[in-house]
N, C-alpha and C positions, 0 to 999 in steps of 0.2 A: 435387723431388722427392715427390712425395705415397706413399705406400704402402697397403697395403691397412690395416693396423695405422694410420696415420692416422686412413681415411675412420673404420673402423671405434670408434675416440675421438672424432672428429666426431661422430655417434652417437648416442655415450653423453652427451654434451657437455650436452641438450634436455631429454635425459629422465634426467639428474639435479638441476639448475636445480626441475624439472618437481616432483619431489619434494621435494625443501630447499626450495624452496617452499609447498606441502601439508605436510611436519612445522612448519613455521614458523607457517604460518596455525592450525593447530592445538592449536598446545599454548599460546597466552593460552586460547584457551577449553576447554580442562584447566586452565588452572590455575584463568580466573575465580569457577571456582564455589570451590574453592580457599579462593584467596581473599576470597570474600563471605561469612564466616559470617552474615550478616545474612536470608542469605535460609534458608537452612538452620534460622538460627528461625524465620522466619516464617512455612515450613511445619511446623515444631515447632509453632507455637501456631496452625497452623490452626485443629485442630477446638478451640478455641475462640473464635474470626472470628465475629463475626455477618455475616450478608450484608449488602450494602449496596446504593440504588437509585441510580440518578446519571442524572439527565435534561440536557440540554445543546442546546443550538440554535447552528446558524452554519450560518452560506455556504461555497458551496466553486463556486472559480472557476477555472474548467476553459477557458483561451487557446490551440484550435490552429491560428490563423496570427497572425502581427505579430511585433513587436519584443517583446511581453513574452509570446511562447508558452510556455507552461505544459504542452504536449501535444503530442507529438510519435509521430508515425506507421514504427512501427517493424515492419511486416511484412504483407503481403498475401498473400488468392493471387490466383492469376491473370486473375481472370472477379471479380476484390471492385466491381472503378469499371461494371460492366456488372449487379450488382447490384442494386435498388432498396434492399436491405433492409445493403447496406455487406460482408455473411457475408464473414467472413477477412481483415477488418480487422484488428489490435489497434494499439490508441497505447499510450504505459510515461507516466505523465503523475508532476506535483510542483504542486500546484495551492493556493494560500493557503486559507485556512480563516478569514472574519473574520467577525466578530460580526453586525453589518449584510449589505445586500448592497450596496452601496457598494465598490468596489475597494481606494480610499483606507481605510475601515473597518476600527475594529480586527482585526488580523491577530492567529488564536491558536493556529494554529499550520498545516503545509499536511495534503494527502494525497498520501500517495506514493503507487503501484503501477502498472497496467496493467488496461483493461479491452481485449477482446474483445467484436468484433460477431456474435454466437451461431446469429443465428437467420439462418432462408431466409424465412423470414410476414410477418416484424415486424421492426423495429429496435428491434434487443431485443441489453442483452452482460451477458454474463460478464465480474462487476468485482473485483478482486481485490488491496487495498491497505491499507494504514493512515491511522489518520488519526493522526498525530506532533500532539501538544500542545507549545506551547510558550511559554507563560504561565501566569500563573496557577496558584492550588493543581494544574490536573493539568501543571506544566509537565517536559519531561520523561516521561513516560506514553501509550503510543496503547492505538487502540483497531483489530482486525482486524474486517475486514468481504471478507466471501466469498461473490460468490452473485449472481444473475441481478434485471437491470436493465431492464424492457420500458420504456423511456425513452417511449414514445410515449401511456403511462399516467398521468393524473393523478399520482396520487400511488401509489411504489412502499416494498416493505419491503425491507429486505435483514438479511438473518442476522448478528452478531453474534459472529467464533468465539473470540476469545483476545485478551488485550490484555498489559500488561507497563504495568509502577510502580504506579500504587493503582488500577492493574485487572483485578493479573493471574487470573489464571484467570474473564474478565466472559464476560456469555453477554448474549449481549441482540439490539434490529433495531435499522436504522435506517428511518425511512422521511423520504424521497425526492418534492421535487418543485422541480415546473421552475420557477424565478424569470422567467430572464427570458434569450431564446435569437436568435440570427443564426448566420450563416457563421461567423464567428471567436472563439466567447464560448460558451457556457451556465452561468449560476451558479443554481446549485442547490440550494433553502431544505433541511436534515437539523433531523428534530429525534430526539434517540437516547433512548432507554432502555438503561441497559447494570445487568447486576445482578451484582456484585464480591468481592471481603472486602477 
């Protein structure tokens, strides 16, 4: 026989579990800055650091259909597929970044983020992504891009708003140019210029 007290306890359990999980997730974040004195040292020496300019060139492979799919739709508006610009469609992606345009070319990292079709007048994306580098001298570092990508234009410029690792405090731009596109795949050439310390 369940009592009113049992019902209240049943509601407290999920709330307590949620609170406990939140605390467990927050504790490593708090401890990580304390346990990483090299970051504090980096900031203390920042005024002595010289700004660096890095140029990168790679290809972004966005596969929207098929067994090797790297980009999936996660949201859409009720009228998205009636819109000539796919207004309201949102995709999340984990796309390979390669040295050359071929899918078998050397893997340099991943582009991870999302894009939403954000214009009712032309096919234009709002892109929020990280270029996460997994090889070479930039291994473990990333660059963050946030901006408008009017994909029908031959060359698009997107701002770099930050970075991690060797790209801490990065700013700059990425030029995107469609190399190949069909109904299942888009290969985009990127030329990136980043200022960082």
